[in-house]
C-alpha positions in Angstrom: 117.4 66.4 115.4 114.0 67.8 114.7 115.4 70.4 112.3 117.2 67.7 110.4 114.0 65.7 110.1 112.2 68.8 108.9 114.9 69.5 106.3 114.8 65.9 105.0 111.0 66.1 104.7 111.2 69.3 102.7 113.9 67.8 100.5 111.8 64.7 99.8 108.7 66.9 99.1 110.8 69.0 96.6 112.1 65.8 95.0 108.5 64.5 94.6 107.4 67.8 93.1 110.3 67.8 90.6 109.6 64.1 89.7 105.9 64.9 89.0 106.9 68.0 87.0 109.4 66.1 84.9 106.7 63.5 83.9 104.6 66.4 82.5 105.9 66.9 78.9 104.0 70.1 78.5 105.5 71.5 81.7 109.0 70.5 80.6 108.5 72.2 77.3 107.4 75.4 79.1 110.4 75.1 81.4 112.7 74.9 78.5 111.2 78.0 76.8 111.4 80.0 80.1 115.0 78.8 80.6 115.9 80.0 77.1 114.3 83.4 77.8 116.4 83.6 81.0 119.6 82.7 79.1 118.8 85.3 76.5 118.2 87.9 79.1 121.3 87.2 81.2 123.7 86.7 78.3 122.2 89.3 75.9 125.5 91.2 75.3 127.2 87.9 74.2 124.3 86.5 72.2 123.2 89.7 70.3 125.6 90.3 67.3 124.8 94.0 67.1 124.0 97.0 69.3 120.2 96.9 69.6 119.9 100.7 69.3 122.5 101.4 66.7 121.2 101.4 63.1 122.7 101.6 59.7 120.5 103.3 57.1 122.3 101.5 54.3 120.9 98.3 55.6 117.4 99.3 56.5 114.4 97.1 55.9 116.5 94.1 54.9 114.8 90.7 54.9 116.4 87.9 57.0 119.8 87.0 55.6 123.1 85.5 56.7 124.3 88.8 58.3 121.0 89.8 59.9 119.2 86.6 61.0 115.8 88.2 61.4 116.3 91.2 59.1 116.5 94.9 60.0 113.9 97.5 60.8 113.3 100.9 59.2 116.3 102.4 61.0 118.7 99.6 59.9 118.7 98.0 63.4 119.2 94.3 63.8 115.8 92.8 64.8 117.4 89.7 66.4 119.5 91.8 68.7 116.6 93.9 69.7 114.5 90.8 70.5 117.3 89.4 72.6 117.7 92.6 74.6 113.9 92.9 74.7 113.8 89.6 76.7 115.5 91.6 79.5 112.8 94.2 79.6 110.0 91.6 79.4 111.5 89.5 82.3 112.1 92.7 84.4 108.6 93.9 83.9 107.1 90.5 84.5 108.9 89.8 87.8 108.6 93.3 89.3 104.9 93.5 88.3 104.2 90.1 89.8 106.1 91.0 92.9 104.0 94.1 93.4 100.8 92.1 92.8 101.8 89.0 94.9 103.2 90.9 97.9 100.3 93.4 98.1 97.6 90.9 97.2 98.9 88.3 99.6 99.0 90.8 102.5 95.5 92.0 101.8 94.1 88.5 101.3 95.7 87.2 104.5 94.4 90.1 106.6 90.9 89.8 105.1 90.8 86.1 105.6 92.3 86.1 109.1 90.2 88.9 110.7 87.0 88.4 108.6 84.0 90.5 109.3 84.1 94.2 108.3 87.7 94.1 107.4 87.1 91.2 105.1 84.1 92.9 103.4 86.0 96.1 103.0 89.1 94.6 101.4 87.2 92.2 99.2 84.8 94.8 97.9 87.7 96.9 96.9 89.2 93.9 95.1 85.8 93.3 93.4 85.9 96.9 92.1 89.4 96.3 90.6 88.2 93.1 89.1 85.2 94.8 87.5 87.6 96.9 85.4 89.4 95.1 82.7 93.1 94.8 83.5 94.3 96.6 80.3 91.8 99.5 80.9 92.9 99.9 84.5 96.6 99.9 83.4 95.8 102.4 80.6 94.1 104.7 83.2 97.0 104.4 85.7 99.7 105.0 83.0 97.7 107.9 81.6 97.6 109.6 84.9 101.1 108.9 86.1 102.9 109.1 82.7 104.3 106.5 80.3 107.6 105.1 81.6 109.0 101.8 82.8 108.3 102.4 86.5 104.7 103.4 86.0 104.2 100.6 83.6 105.2 98.0 86.1 103.2 99.7 88.8 100.1 99.7 86.6 100.4 96.0 85.7 101.1 95.1 89.3 98.1 96.9 90.6 96.0 95.1 88.0 97.1 91.7 89.5 96.3 92.5 93.1 92.8 91.0 93.2 93.9 87.6 91.9 96.4 87.1 94.7 94.1 88.6 97.3 91.3 86.2 96.5 93.6 83.2 96.4 95.3 83.9 99.7 92.0 84.8 101.4 90.6 81.4 100.4 93.6 79.6 101.7 93.7 81.7 104.9 90.0 80.9 105.7 91.0 77.2 105.7 94.4 77.5 107.5 93.3 79.8 110.3 91.2 77.0 111.8 94.1 74.6 112.0 95.4 73.4 115.3 98.9 74.9 114.8 97.4 78.4 114.4 95.3 78.0 117.6 98.5 76.8 119.4 100.3 79.9 118.2 97.5 82.1 119.7 97.6 80.2 123.0 101.3 80.9 123.4 100.7 84.6 122.9 101.9 85.1 119.3 100.8 88.4 117.8 98.4 88.4 114.8 101.2 89.7 112.6 103.5 86.9 113.6 100.8 84.3 113.1 100.0 85.6 109.6 103.7 85.8 108.7 104.9 82.5 110.2 101.8 80.3 110.1 99.3 81.5 107.5 101.3 82.8 104.5 103.8 79.8 104.4 100.9 77.5 104.0 99.6 79.6 101.1 102.8 79.4 99.0 101.7 76.7 96.6 98.8 78.6 95.0 100.9 81.8 95.1 103.8 80.1 93.2 101.4 78.8 90.5 99.6 82.1 90.2 102.9 84.0 90.0 104.1 81.8 87.1 100.9 82.5 85.2 101.0 86.1 86.4 104.4 86.7 84.8 102.9 85.7 81.4 99.9 88.0 81.9 102.3 90.9 83.0 104.5 90.5 79.9 101.4 90.4 77.6 99.9 93.4 79.3 103.1 95.4 79.1 103.5 94.5 75.5 99.9 95.7 74.8 100.5 99.0 76.6 103.8 99.5 74.6 102.0 98.7 71.4 99.5 101.5 72.2 102.3 103.9 72.9 101.7 104.0 76.7 104.5 101.7 77.8 108.2 101.6 77.0 109.2 104.4 74.7 111.5 104.0 71.6 114.3 103.4 71.0 114.3 101.0 74.0 114.0 97.4 72.5 110.7 96.2 73.8 108.6 93.6 72.0 105.3 95.5 72.1 106.8 98.7 70.8 108.6 96.7 68.1 105.2 95.4 67.0 103.8 98.9 67.0 106.7 100.2 64.9 106.3 97.5 62.3 102.6 98.1 61.6 103.2 100.6 58.8 105.6 98.2 57.1 103.4 95.1 57.1 103.3 94.9 53.3 106.9 95.5 52.6 108.6 94.1 55.7 106.1 91.8 57.6 109.0 90.2 59.5 109.2 93.4 61.6 106.0 92.4 63.4 106.2 88.7 62.9 109.3 87.9 64.9 108.4 90.1 68.0 104.9 88.6 67.9 106.4 85.1 67.9 108.6 86.0 70.8 105.7 87.2 72.9 103.6 84.2 71.9 106.3 81.7 72.8 107.1 83.2 76.2 103.5 83.5 77.2 102.9 79.9 76.0 106.0 78.7 77.9 105.0 80.4 81.2 101.4 79.1 80.9 102.6 75.5 80.3 105.0 75.7 83.2 102.3 77.2 85.4 99.8 74.5 84.6 102.5 71.9 85.3 103.4 73.4 88.6 99.7 73.5 89.6 99.4 69.7 88.9 102.7 69.0 90.7 101.8 71.0 93.8 98.2 69.7 94.0 98.1 67.4 97.1 95.1 65.6 95.7 97.2 64.3 92.8 100.1 62.9 95.0 
């Protein structure tokens, strides 16, 4: 009976969050953009009319036309197909990098906030050091040391996001650890690890969800920046940042080579930011 009441309460809370989210037109717009990105990524083989890595030199540097919707690059590859397949890379990088930052940062923030004292000072001073270094510079340093490939790119971007989650979770933990249900868990003999996992972190999920949505946008933008600099995804893999970089030398003759990948990056980042802002408002208990 108690479990059924809890389940009904959660369902009503989710329904209320969804209702508040739907009333936010900007958030709905962001959700539609993100949904379109996911559809492109999942159904890329069915949406893309051509092989993204197969070119035809007879058709190189063609402006957008009926055959090639967004034109072709200097190797005769269809830009639309490469952008569609590039959505897979961007989503993959965004989610994995955010997972690294969220899991690692949440664990560090929860430990720091729960124990306090020297542990708190040590963890947060380390996070302050990471925050003192611009994210893109930190990522460049990590990729420069480990090498330019997809795995190292995601690791570099994920490490750069650690401080954000650590600070958010620490702040929530400082508030939650004084609650009565945490004290009750201590009295029944629950271990610190169990208290953190079952009592602390579940009550920090709302800010983590919001930050994760915004973090995916930051991760995609950071990955595209690194690829643009030649430190991320290497050609011929269809990635938006490397496509921007490849089109620089053709800005006069074929500006669409940089325009369309740039629009794709801007739209996705905008959509994720709008959705993140909407989720923040929908999850904020003060606005209910």
